[in-house]
C-alpha positions, 0 to 999 in steps of 0.5 A: 467526481473530480473538482474542476478548480484548483487552488494555488498552494501557500508559499513556503520557505524551503531548505537549499534546493538541489542545483538540478531543480527546475521551475515549479509548476503553478497548479496544485490539487486540494484534498478537502474531503467535501470536494470529492463526495460524489458517487463512487467512480468506476473501478474495474475488478482487479485481475492478476497478471502474474506474480514474483517472490523475494527470498530471504536475501531480498533476491527476485524470483519470477515465481510464487515460491514465497507464497504462504497458505492460510492455516488458522487455529481450530475454532474451539471457543478458546483464544489462540494465545499466540505469543507474539514476542517469542523469538524477538530479537534473536530470531528476527532478520528485518529488511534493510530499510536504508535500501530504497528499492523504488519500483525496481522489482516491479520493473523487472517483472514488467521487463520480463512480461511486457510482450505478453500483456493483454492489449499489448504494449499499446495498452501499457503506453496509456497506463499508470504503473506503481505499487499498491501501497502508493495508491493506498496513501492516495486513497487515505489522503483526504482523511490523513491528519499526521503523515505527509507523502512524496510521489515521484512521477516520470513518463516513459514511452507513454506510461506514467510511473509513480514511485514514493520518495521518503519524506525527511519527516518519515526518515527522521521517524524511522531513524529514531524509531523507539524499541517498543515500536520496533517490537510491535512491527516484529509482532505483526510479522510473527502473527503471520508466522502463526497463521501461515503454512509453507504448503496447502494443508500444512501446519504453521511453524512459529519456531523459525526465524522471522525474515522480513526480506521475504515477500510474495507479490501479486501483479494486477491490472485494473482501471480507476475512472479512465485511468488504466492501472498496473500495480503490484502489492505484497500478499500475506497468504492464499486460502486453500479453502476459499470459495474460488481459487482464482487470485486475488479472491483467494488471498487473505490479509493478516493484521494485528491490533491491540485489544479493544475494551470500550465503545470509544476504542472501537470507534477510533479503530473503525475511523482510522485503522479500518480505513487503511485496512479497507484501502489496502485490501479493496485496491488489490481485490482481497476479500477478507482481513483476518485480525488478531487482537493482542493483550498488553503482554503481547499474546493474541487473545482473539481473532476476527474476520473483517470482510473488505466490502463490509468495512464501511458499514462500521462508519456509515452513520459516523459523522466523523467517519470515512467514505469510500467514494471520497477516497476513490474520487480523490485518487482518480483526481490525483491521477488526472492531475498527474497525467495532465502535469507530467506530459514530457516523455523523459525518464530523466525528468521527475515531477515530485508531488508533495503533500502535507496534512492540511495543505494541497498537493504541490509539484516541483520538477527535477532532472536526474539524481536524486529523484530519477528512478527509471533505468536509462 
């Protein structure tokens, strides 16, 4: 269900505009969950078209060399007791977040495989190309209360490309990130190191460096409503023991969370964190999220598997919970909004879609730098 009417966004005073900003289009898109509560829209089961890897130097390789293999500890009734602080900060090589990669790696894969796509270049001409993470933000928008987003959109040879732009608030937050938050980010990556091996049947080696430049990315094809999608997302690992070896159903998502001690804490976890886990994994077709729950000292004391298709059950009867139909209907409405707004085929022309909690999605138009992201 897509709302027919749109409301104009409230006017706002903006900082000095870049000289290359063009007149702002009038339409906006509301985000109120009540507008998107219809039946669940069609979403084609994602199928993997290919993959690529990024190495320790963040260099691109068109293969699966960075893929890791799920290797959980034996289920012997005891907690795994993984020390997530081990190696911090001495054995930690974080990715340089100042480098804005945009769609670069996905575009390189697309350039190399454009002629091999099922349906040919004609299929791509009607598709939307983006990262899974950008779609995840769209899915969670009707329920997001804290963080806004910006998505740059350009059309080239019929294809609509969507690339996130870091908001000023997100940039300020990143530059002022407190030491505790930096350590928590490390702990998430460290958990993956404890749970993954470099080869099938191998054992994890948590003694090495945690290097967040490395990544294995799946490239998938899907369709939401009448919108063909080609998108890529980072994959934590594949399960050699999975019932099917066919990606993405063999993939596993790994997460950490603080230990829960009360019904209220679980309720908040289901309402907020599980929504993001569901959106991320559902889009990619990943069947299971394995969560490690950490104590205040930074040790993993228990593991729990959350099947993606059962996550909604935790909030189905919660009046303040989330609804998958709302998430997917809003995403479909946004994609229609973007397709109908970005009509000119010009890689130098950028429509910047902006959203802040409690407001509608608005659009501004730019030519060339700083927002242009497609090679010309």
